[in-house]
C-alpha positions as CSV (number, residue, x, y, z in Angstrom):
1,X,-1.6,9.3,9.2
2,X,-3.0,6.4,7.1
3,X,-4.8,5.2,10.3
4,X,-7.1,8.3,10.0
5,X,-8.8,6.5,7.2
6,X,-10.6,4.5,9.9
7,X,-13.2,7.4,10.0
8,X,-14.6,6.0,6.8
9,X,-16.1,3.1,8.8
10,X,-19.1,5.3,9.5
11,X,-20.0,4.8,5.8
12,X,-21.1,1.3,6.9
13,X,-24.0,2.9,8.9
14,X,-25.5,4.4,5.8
15,X,-28.1,2.8,3.6
16,X,-27.0,2.2,0.9
17,X,-23.4,1.9,2.0
18,X,-22.1,3.5,-1.2
19,X,-23.9,6.2,-3.1
20,X,-21.8,8.0,-5.7
21,X,-24.1,11.1,-5.6
22,X,-24.0,11.5,-1.8
23,X,-21.7,14.0,-0.1
24,X,-20.2,12.4,3.0
25,X,-19.6,15.8,4.7
26,X,-22.5,16.4,7.0
27,X,-24.1,13.0,6.3
28,X,-22.0,10.5,8.2
29,X,-21.4,10.9,12.0
30,X,-17.6,11.1,11.8
31,X,-17.9,13.5,8.9
32,X,-20.2,15.9,10.7
33,X,-19.3,19.5,11.2
34,X,-19.0,18.9,15.0
35,X,-16.5,16.1,14.4
36,X,-14.6,18.3,11.9
37,X,-14.4,20.9,14.7
38,X,-12.8,18.3,17.0
39,X,-10.4,17.4,14.3
40,X,-9.3,21.0,14.0
41,X,-8.8,21.2,17.8
42,X,-6.5,18.2,17.6
43,X,-4.1,20.3,15.5
44,X,-3.3,22.5,18.5
45,X,-1.9,19.7,20.7
46,X,1.5,18.3,19.9
47,X,0.6,14.7,20.8
48,X,-2.4,14.7,18.5
49,X,-1.2,17.0,15.8
50,X,-0.4,14.2,13.2
51,X,-3.8,12.6,13.7
52,X,-5.4,16.0,13.4
53,X,-3.6,16.7,10.2
54,X,-4.6,13.4,8.7
55,X,-8.2,13.9,9.7
56,X,-8.4,17.4,8.4
57,X,-6.8,16.4,5.1
58,X,-9.3,13.5,4.9
59,X,-12.2,15.9,5.4
60,X,-10.8,18.4,2.8
61,X,-10.5,15.6,0.2
62,X,-14.1,14.4,1.0
63,X,-15.3,18.0,0.7
64,X,-13.6,18.3,-2.7
65,X,-15.2,15.0,-3.8
66,X,-18.7,16.6,-3.1
67,X,-18.1,18.9,-6.1
68,X,-16.9,16.2,-8.6
């Protein structure tokens, strides 16, 4: 599940790479709403369930970070 942190590599495409006031949900390609939909679909297949859980938890934590 820690390997799901690789989705944060899309932060390297942003200029500036780090902006403390930017919400990553909806901004970065792997944090888009379409990508999140794919991550939720991964939950329904036994072979991809752990990866899906890790990615959905990652997106939930990034979403919470948008409010802090």
